[in-house]
C-alpha positions in Angstrom: 0.0 0.0 0.0 1.3 3.4 -0.9 2.1 5.8 1.9 -0.5 8.4 0.6 -3.3 5.8 0.7 -2.2 4.6 4.1 -2.3 8.1 5.5 -5.8 8.6 4.0 -7.1 5.4 5.6 -5.6 6.3 9.0 -7.4 9.6 8.8 -10.7 7.9 7.7 -10.4 5.6 10.7 -9.9 8.5 13.2 -13.5 8.6 14.4 -13.5 4.9 15.2 -10.0 5.1 16.9 -11.2 7.9 19.1 -14.1 5.7 20.2 -11.8 2.8 21.0 -9.4 5.0 22.9 -12.0 6.9 24.9 -14.1 3.8 25.6 -11.9 0.7 26.3 -15.1 -1.4 26.8 -16.0 -0.9 23.1 -15.1 -4.0 21.0 -17.4 -3.7 18.0 -18.3 -0.5 16.1 -20.9 -0.8 13.4 -21.1 1.6 10.4 -24.4 2.1 8.7 -25.2 3.7 5.3 -27.9 3.6 2.7 -28.2 3.6 -1.1 -31.2 4.6 -3.2 -33.0 7.4 -1.4 -33.2 9.5 -4.5 -34.1 7.2 -7.4 -37.5 7.1 -9.2 -37.5 3.3 -9.1 -36.3 0.3 -7.1 -35.7 -0.2 -3.4 -33.7 1.7 -0.8 -31.0 -0.5 0.6 -29.3 -0.1 4.0 -26.1 -1.8 5.1 -24.7 -2.4 8.6 -21.2 -3.6 8.9 -18.7 -4.3 11.7 -15.1 -4.2 10.5 -12.2 -5.4 12.6 -10.3 -2.6 14.4 -7.2 -3.3 12.4 -9.0 -3.3 9.0 -7.2 -1.3 6.3 -8.7 -2.2 3.0 -7.1 -0.2 0.3 -9.6 1.9 -1.7 -12.4 2.0 0.9 -14.1 5.3 0.5 -17.5 7.0 0.0 -19.1 4.7 -2.6 -19.9 7.8 -4.8 -16.1 8.4 -5.1 -15.4 4.8 -6.3 -16.0 3.4 -9.8 -18.6 0.6 -10.3 -15.9 -1.9 -11.1 -13.8 -1.0 -8.1 -16.9 -1.1 -5.8 -17.6 -4.6 -6.9 -14.0 -5.7 -5.9 -14.2 -3.8 -2.6 -17.6 -5.4 -1.8 -16.0 -8.8 -1.9 -13.0 -7.7 0.3 -15.3 -6.1 2.8 -17.6 -9.1 3.1 -14.5 -11.4 3.5 -13.0 -9.2 6.3 -16.1 -8.1 8.1 -16.8 -9.4 11.6 -20.5 -9.2 10.6 -22.8 -7.4 8.2 -26.5 -7.1 7.5 -28.6 -5.7 4.6 -32.0 -4.2 4.8 -34.0 -3.8 1.6 -37.2 -1.8 1.5 -39.2 -1.9 -1.8 -40.9 0.8 -3.7 -44.3 -0.2 -2.4 -43.3 0.6 1.2 -41.5 3.7 0.1 -44.8 4.9 -1.5 -46.9 4.0 1.6 -44.6 5.5 4.3 -42.3 8.0 2.6 -38.6 7.5 1.8 -37.3 8.7 5.2 -39.4 6.3 7.2 -38.6 3.5 4.8 -34.9 4.1 5.2 -35.2 4.1 8.9 -37.0 0.7 8.7 -34.3 -0.6 6.5 -31.7 0.5 9.0 -33.4 -1.5 11.8 -33.7 -4.5 9.5 -30.0 -4.4 8.6 -29.1 -4.4 12.3 -31.3 -7.4 13.0 -29.3 -9.3 10.4 -26.0 -8.9 12.3 -24.7 -12.0 13.9 -22.6 -10.0 16.4 -24.1 -7.2 18.5 -22.2 -3.9 18.2 -21.3 -1.8 21.2 -21.9 1.5 19.3 -23.2 2.5 15.9 -21.9 5.2 13.6 -24.5 6.2 11.0 -24.5 8.6 8.0 -26.7 11.6 8.9 -29.9 9.8 10.1 -31.5 10.6 13.4 -34.5 9.4 15.3 -33.8 5.8 14.4 -34.5 2.5 16.1 -31.1 1.0 16.8 -32.5 -1.8 19.0 -31.2 0.0 22.1 -27.6 0.3 20.9 -26.1 3.8 21.3 -25.4 5.6 18.1 -23.8 8.7 16.7 -25.1 10.4 13.6 -22.3 11.8 11.4 -23.0 14.3 8.6 -21.3 13.1 5.4 -20.2 10.1 7.4 -19.7 8.0 4.3 -16.7 10.3 3.4 -15.4 10.8 6.9 -15.7 7.4 8.6 -14.1 4.1 7.5 -16.9 1.8 8.7 -19.6 4.0 7.2 -17.7 4.1 3.9 -17.6 0.3 4.0 -21.3 0.2 4.6 -21.9 2.6 1.8 -20.2 0.3 -0.6 -22.1 -2.8 0.6 -25.4 -0.9 0.2 -24.6 0.6 -3.2 -23.3 -2.7 -4.7 -26.3 -4.6 -3.4 -28.7 -2.2 -4.9 -26.9 -1.9 -8.2 -27.0 -5.6 -8.6 -30.7 -5.6 -8.0 -31.3 -2.9 -10.5 -29.3 -4.8 -13.1 -31.6 -7.8 -12.5 -34.6 -5.6 -12.9 -33.1 -4.3 -16.2 -33.4 -7.8 -17.6 -37.1 -7.8 -16.9 -37.8 -4.2 -17.9 -35.0 -3.4 -20.5 -36.9 -0.5 -22.0 -36.1 1.8 -19.0 -32.3 1.4 -18.9 -32.0 0.5 -15.3 -28.6 -1.1 -15.8 -27.2 2.3 -16.8 -28.9 4.8 -14.4 -30.0 2.4 -11.6 -33.4 4.0 -11.4 -32.2 7.6 -10.9 -34.0 10.4 -12.7 -31.8 10.8 -15.8 -33.2 12.4 -18.9 -33.3 9.0 -20.7 -35.1 7.4 -17.8 -37.8 10.2 -17.6 -38.3 10.0 -21.4 -38.7 6.2 -21.1 -41.4 6.7 -18.4 -43.2 9.1 -20.7 -43.1 6.7 -23.5 -43.8 3.4 -21.7 -45.5 4.5 -18.5 -44.6 3.1 -15.1 -43.5 -0.4 -14.4 -44.1 -2.3 -11.1 -40.8 -1.1 -9.5 -41.4 2.6 -10.1 -42.1 4.7 -7.0 -45.4 6.3 -7.7 -44.8 9.1 -5.1 -41.6 10.0 -7.0 -43.0 10.0 -10.6 -46.2 12.0 -10.4 -44.8 14.7 -12.6 -43.9 12.3 -15.4 -47.1 10.3 -16.0 
């Protein structure tokens, strides 16, 4: 690993290290992030992940700063190294029924329930007012770019969702889900106007296009 990357990772892990040093009783820190709050179609996916304290996976970063090909490779490394991880998937129907924020919060709790190891503390990207099953948490604005475990979670969430959208593309190829993953690109909006909505579109997000 190059010195510059090592320095970046040490800085990215500073929030976790501060927790470990100030709270010797803490063994497991869980990072949580989501993917898919903004798209017009598909689910919102929330990932929880507990990484070993000494984890230093080269390239881990906010998923938005990493190429799709590199995210796929990092996903495998994170899964392999993680103490435990959990994924919560909330579909478009529940998003429409409850709103995206509440759906995301539900996905977060679901992802926590999937963990095989109970964390001592949770670090989450921006969300507040969440059910963390009684586990103390800290909400960090732009946590996916500032905190190693949240960055790792962001990659798990993004890759999981992207894989789902590629599968949906095979069923509904006219919308181009493989390319835009359900986000409101010009091509996607034009496809909605031409073909109407398909079952995975969020009706609450697409009122202006049909």
